[in-house]
N, C-alpha and C positions, 0 to 999 in steps of 0.2 A: 603120404600119407595116407591112413585110413582111421575115419574118425567111426569110433561105433554108439550106436543109440538105443540099444536093448535090440529088438529084431533088424531096425534098420542102421545103413552106413554109407557113407559116402569116403569116395578114393579121392583125393586132391592128387593132382598129377601136377609138379611145376615146370613148368618148358624149358627146354633144353638152355637158352637164354637167360633163365631167371633163377639167379643163385639165391641162397638163403642169406638171410641177413648176418651182420657182424654180429655175434656174441653180445655185447653192451645195447646196440640198435633194438636185438631181437628181445633182450630181457625189459628194456625199458617199454615199447610196445606193451608186452605182456601184463607188465606192473599199470600202464594207462589201462588197459582193457580189464584187468581183474578191476579195481576201481572205477570204472565208467558201468560195468555189470553189476555191482552191488555183491560182488563174492564175498564169502565168507572164508577166513582162513579153517583148514580142512585138522588142525591141532593147535593145544591151546599155548604150545610155547613161543610162538609170538611169528617165528621165521616161517615164512612160508617159500617153499623148494617149488623149483620152474614146473616142475611133474605134477603137485598138487596146485601150479595156476592154469597149464594145460588141459586138467580137469575140470576145474573149477569154471573158467571162462564156457568148456563145449558146453556142461550143465546148463549155464546161465542163457547163453544163445540158444540151445536145442539143436534138433535136427534142421528144424522149419528153417532158423536164420542161418544157419550154415549154406541149406540147399536154394534158397533163395538169393544170397546175398554172394555173390561171385569174388566181389574184392576181398570181401572180410574172409573167406574161406583160403584166397590165397596167400593173403598178409599171415593167419593165421598157420597157414603149413611153413610160410618164411621163418615167423618167428619159431616155429618151434623146432623146425629143423638147425635152425642157427643157434639158438638160446642152448640145445641140448649137444652141439656139433653130430646130429647123429641124421644122414641120408635118409633113412624109414623111420618112422614114428607111428606106433596105431594109439590113439586117445580112447578108452573106452569112458564114455563119459558117466554113465549109471553105478558102473562099479570102482570109480575112481581111479582108475590103474593106465600106466603109460607104460609102453613097451618098446621095445627096439628091437 
C-alpha cells in the first residue's frame, strides 16, 4: 500500500503472515475510524464509498499520524486491502484519489 501526502509518501508492507481483514471486518473498522477522526462525507448524497472513507481518514490522520503509529498504519493497510479486495492500493490524501 502507498499513502501519498503531497511530496511525502509512505509505503506500508504487510508481513507475509499477516493477511488483509475480511471485507465486513475491514468496512466496520473504516466506519469506526471515519467517525473517530471526525471525517466529513465528500458528497452530499449521504452514502460514503469505501474509497472516500480511505481518502478522508488519510487526510484526517495525516502523514505524521501514519508515520508515528505503526499499528494504525498496519490496520489501515489491512482494512484497505480487505474492503477493496485488492492487494495493492494507493491513497492520495490531498487529491482524494484511491487507485489500484
